[in-house]
N, C-alpha and C positions, 0 to 999 in steps of 0.2 A: 603382652599385657603390661601396663604401667600404671602406677598410682596417680602420678601427677599429669595434668593436662598441659597443653602448650602455654597457657597463660601464666602459670606459676611454677613451671618446672625449671630447675637450675640448668638443665641441659640446653635451654635456650641461650645460655651464655656461650655455648659452642656453636649451636645451630640456630641463629636468630631467625632464619627463615623457615625453620622446622625441616622435617617432622622430628619432634623430640624423642619419638620412640624408635628411631632408626639407630640402634646401638652400634652397628658396624660403622656407619658413617660418623657417629660421634667419636668413636675410638680413633678412627683414621684422622679426623680433624684435630683431636687432641694431640696426636703424634706430631702433626705439622705445626700446631700452635706452640708446642713446647720448644721447638727449634726456633721458630720465628719470634716468639714472645716469651723468653725465659723468665721475665719478671712475673708472669702470670702462673708460675708453676704451682704455687699453693692453691690458687683458685681452680686451676684445671684439675689438680689432684682431687679436690673436694667434689668437683662435678663427676669425676670418674667413680668416686665412692658412692655418690648418689645413684649412679647407673646400676649399682648392685640391686636396686629395687625396681629395675625395669624388666621384670620377668624372670622366672626360674631358669628358662633355657639359656638366658644370657649371663647368668652369674659366673660360671667358670671362665668364659672368655673375658669378662670385665675384670675378674680377679687377676687373670694373667696379665692384662694390660696394665693394671695398677702395679703389679710386682715388677714389670719390665720397664714401664715409662716413669713411674714416680715411686720407686721402692721405699723412699722415706715415709710414704703414706701407707705402706702395707700394714704396720701395726694398728693404725686406726681402723683400717678397713677390716682387718682380721678380728678386731674387738667387736665390730658390728656384727659380723657373721657368727662369731661365737655366741653372741647374745641371742641371735635368732635360733641357734641350735639349742641353747639352754632353756630358752623361754619361747615356745612356739607362738604364744599370743603376742609377742613383741614384733613379730614379723609383719610389716605393713601389707605384704602381698596376701598373707593369710587373712588379715583383717578386712582387706578390700574385696577379696574374692573367695570367701569361705566355701562356696559351692564347688569350686574347683580344687582348692588346696587341701581341704579336709580329707576327701577320699583319695587324694594323691600324695599323701604325706611322705611315703617312702621315696617317691620320685623327687620331690622337692628337697628332701634331706640329703639325698645323694648329691644333688647340685651344690648344696651348701657345704657338704663335707669336702668335695673336690675344690670348691672355691677357697675354703679355709686352708687346705693343704697347699694350694698355689700361693697364697699370701704368707703362710707360715709353714715352712717345710717340716717343722716338728710335728705338725698335725697330719702330714701326708699319709702315714701308715693307718690312721684311723679311717681313711676313706676306703681302704682295701676291703674290709669286711662288708661295707655297704655295697661296694661295686660287685663283689662276688655273689651277694644275695639279691642284687637288683634284677628287675624284670628286663626282658630283652628290649622293650620299648625304651626304658631308661638307659640301657647300655648304648643303644643306637644314637640316642641324643647326646650322651655325655662321654662317649669313648674318647673323642679328641681331647676334651678337657682333662680326662683322667690320664691320658698318655702324656700330657704336659707336665705331670708330676715327676717324670724321669724315665730313663730307659727301662727299668724293671716294670714300671706300671704300663708303659707302652707295650711291652711284651705280653703282659697279662691281658690287655685290651685286644691285641691281635689274636691271642689264643681263644679268648671268649667269642670273638666275632667269627673266627674260623670254624669253631664248633657249631655255631649257629648256621653258618653257610652250608654246612654238610646236610642240612635238613631239606634242601631243595633249591630250585632255581630262584624263587621269590626271595627267600632269605639270603641266598648267595648274592643276588644283585643289591639287596639292602646293605649287606655287610661290605661289599666292594665300595659302594658309595660312601659309607662311613669311614672306611680305611683311607680313602683318598683325601679325607679331611685332616688326617694326622700330619704332623710335621714331616717335611720332605725327607728328613733323615731316616724315617721309618717306612717310607714307601716301598723300598726294595724288599724288606722283610715281609710286609703285608702282601705284596704281589707273589712272593715265593710261597707264602702260606696258602693263598687262594689258588695258586697253580696246582697244588696238591689236591684241592677240592675238585677242580676241573678234571684232573687225572683220574679221579674216582667216579667220573661220569655225571657231575653236576654242572650244568651251564652257569657260568658266572657273568658273562657279558662283558661290558666295558668297565674298567676300573675308574675311568674319569672321562669327561667330555670337555675339551679335547684331551687325548691321551698325553699330549705334550705338557699338560699342567703337572704331571707327575715328575718326580726327580728323574733326571736323564738316565740313570742306571736302571731305573725300574721300568722304563718304557718297553724295552724288548720283551720283558716277562709279561707285561700287560698285553702286548700284541699276541704273544703265544696263548694267553688265556682267552682272548677274544676269538682267535681262530679255532681254538679247541671248542669254545662255546658254539661257534657256527657249525662245527662238525657234529656236535651233540644235538642241536635243535635248529636245523636249517630252515624248517618251515616258519618259525618265528623270526629268526634273525635275517632272513632274506625277504620278508614281507615288507612291501613299501608302506603299508598302513600302520606298522607297529609303532612307529615313533622315531626316536633318534636312531640313525643308521649306523650299525656296527661296521659294515664294510667300508663305508665312506670315512668313518673315523679312523680305521686302521690305515686306509690309504693316505689320509691326511697326516698320519704320524711320521711319514718319511718314505722316500722312494725305495729305501733299502728293504721295505717290507712288501713291496708290490709283487715280487716274484712268488713269495710264499703264499700270499693271499690269492693271487690269480691261479696258482696250482690247485688250491683248495676249491675254488669256484669251478674250474674245469673238471674236477672230480665229479661234481654234481651234474654238470652238463653232459658228461659222457655216460653216466650211469642211467641206463634206460629203465632200471627198476624204480626210479623215482617218478613221482607224478609229473605230468607235463608242465603244470604251472610252476613247480619248484625248479625244474630245469631251466625254464624260461626266465624265472626270477634270477637264477644264478647267472645266466647269460647277460641279463640286463645290468649286472653289477661289474661286468668286465669293461675295459677300455673300448671305445667305439669300434676300432678295427677288429678286435678280438670278439666283440659282441656280435658283429655281423657274421663272422665265421661260426661262432657257437650256435646262433639261431639257425643258420643254414644247415648245420649238422643235425640239430634237433628235428627240424622240419623235413629233412630229407628222408627220415625213416617213416614208414607207413604208420599212421595213427590208428588206434583201435576204433572199430566202427561204433557209431552211436545210433541206436534204434530210431531216435527221433529225427536224426539227420538223414538216415537212409530211407526213411519213409517218403512217399510222394508229398509234394507241396499241397497243403490243405486247399481244397477247392475254393473256399471262401476268399482266401488271400489271392489266389490266382485270378478269380473273377473280379475282385476289386481292382487289381492292376489292369485287367483287360479293359474295364470301363474307363479308368483314368487315361490309359494310353489312347483309347479310341477317341475320347473327347479332345485330348491335346492334339492329336493328329489333325483334327478338323479345325479346332479353334486357335491353336498356338503351336504349330508344328516345330518351330525353331526351339521351343522349350523342351522338346523330347531329348535334346542333347544333354540336358541336366540330369537325366536318369542314368545312374552308374551301371556298369556292366555287372553281370551276376557274380556274387561271391562264390567261392567253392566251399564244399562242406568241410574240408580240412581247415580253411581259413576261419570258419565259424567255430570249430573246435578249439583252435589256437586262441581266438579272441576270448572264448569262455574260460579257457585255462588261465589266461592272463588276468581276467576279471575276477576269477574265483567264484563266479556265479553262472548259472545257466541263463542263456537268453530266452525270453518267452518264445514259445513255438511260433506264434504268428509273426513276431518281429524277425526271428531267424529265417523263417520261410520267405518273408518279404525281401530280406537281403540276398537270398538265393536267386531272386528275380532282379533286384536292383540293390547293389551294395551301398549305394549312397543316393540321396535325392537332393538336388540343388535347382529348384525352380523358383526364381525370384517372385515373391508375392504369395506363394503357396503356404508360407508360414502362418498365415491367418488361421489355417486349419491345423497347424502343427505338423504338417506332412513332410517337412524337410528333416534330413539328418546327415551327419558326417559319415564318412566311410566307416564301415563296420570294423575294419582293422585298426582304426584310430581310437576306438572307444576306450580301450584300457588306459591310454594316456590322459583321457578326459575324466576318468572315474573319480568320484568323490568330490566333484566341484570344480574341475578344470583349474586346479591350483588354489581354489578358495579354502579357507580354514574352516571346513565343515566338521561337525562332531562325528565321531567314529560311526555312530548309528546310521549316518547317511552316506557312508563309503560305498554302499551297494547301489547308489544312484548314479546314473550316467547321463550327462548332458547330451541332448540330441541336436538342439539348435539354440542359437543365441540371438537375442533381440538387440536392437540398437543401444539400449540403456544398460546392457550387460546382464539382463535377465535371461533365464534358461527355461526350456522345457526339458524335463529329465525323465528318464525311464527308470522305474524302481525295480530292482532285481532281487530284493530281499525276500526270501521265501517265508520269513517270519511275519511279513506284513501282507501286502496284496501285490504279489509280483506281476509285473506287466503294466501296471497303471502308469499314466503320465502325470507328473506333478509339476507345479510351477515354482521356480526359484526367483524371487523378486530381487533384481539387481545383484545377483550373485549370492544372496543370503541362503541359508539352509532351506531346503524344500519345505513347502507348507503342506502338511498331510491333509489339510482341509480344502486345499485348492487343487482339485483333481481335474485336469484338462481333458482326459479321456480314460475310460476304464481299461483300454488295451490298444495295441497298435492296429488291429483289424478295424476297430471303430474309427480310428483316424482315417484310414484308407477309404472306408465306406462313406464317411462324412465328406471327404474331399471329392469322391466320385459323385455323390449326390449333388453337391454344390456346383460342380462343373456341368452336370447334366441339366440342372435347373437354371443355368445361365447366370449364376451369382458372381461369376468372374468375367471380366473383359480382357482382351488381349491388347497390350499397349507396347508399340515400338518406340523406345525413348532415344534411340540413336540411329538415324537413318544411314549413317556411314558404315557402322559396324553391324547393324541389324540387331543389336542387343535389345531384348524385350523383356516384359514382365507381365504378370497377371495383376489386375486391379480388382479389389473386392467392390462389388456393386451394392 
């Protein structure tokens, strides 16, 4: 939030092209201009003082910039902040946004107290009582500014955040992200404090992304925290859909951590008490050669039987394929080669484990007859699909940035413009239906191409029998052919 707009804001003197509300950019530009244009020192200092009115969250960082870059302007800036604390009605932010600042007075006054302490060290102790009584929301926002008051204050911020982290994984991850914003000199102490939280059984996750943004001496501790978190909650931290990848971040921190990381991953791979999906997720995080070895080890063991997979193939699915194959044998025999070999029941189980969802019974049964379908021209009926073993790598949009709610959708075929027909596996919606994804966008729940896979097969069989397709050889040399919709 800021009171002034681009047209009349003094920050335009630093950022003539805007945006004037980008405080970080304004401070960075001021730092450069003070070196390049020392004669503008007074003007630039005045602009920085004005930045104190560009939002509560920014006040501590702006105060610190003033004290560091133009210390001679600190008394004037401190006088402004003291005035706001003494007379709340004088604060332009309160006047401009009363609906926000009135109910959040304690939050705003903590920011002002920290800013005043940064501008005038004599006032730093006055911020201590406010910080001790502040809500955790305020602490998370202003801990870095509070730590800037000095080593004792930084220790208090770390202590408060560590206590909060002990409440559970969510608070621990929030605390870690906040501690990473402290000055680098405090990173090691912060990591050591959070390592004790992880040792007590609370997953902390990543201290920073990338880990190498931390002070060099803190990185080994941050790696230990990450690996301990992986051990405490492997289901979350091995999941490809969770977001930022803990394993990849640790690996990127340096080759010296690879052996420790891979040893932890192999622990999950070898432990048959873990779910199949978790073991395969762990294997997928190993380097390529080790990954192949790990997957072979996992899949060499007999998998528990699944009643749905040990039952006979549903008669309706088998009959639909009998009709399709009979028509192709007469009308387009060369295209029978596009029907994949049967998948095994074990392969179906592995695919489901990797997906994290059950395949619809009719689709799984179809794959037990043909693991893939590649008949050029059959996509009019949506009858084609990639190999069932490939589906996990296509999950959630084949690399598209789909919202998490659509991660249970698997593309089955792609059209020339990048559109997909996807199979919805989410048990909370209508599992088994086929939706349309226009040019790679998220699936449209109102554009249902078929209620289930059996309907697709039966429609294709009906159209073949009704003569709605013709057989066309488009390359006499190779014999390559396709179906054409009539």
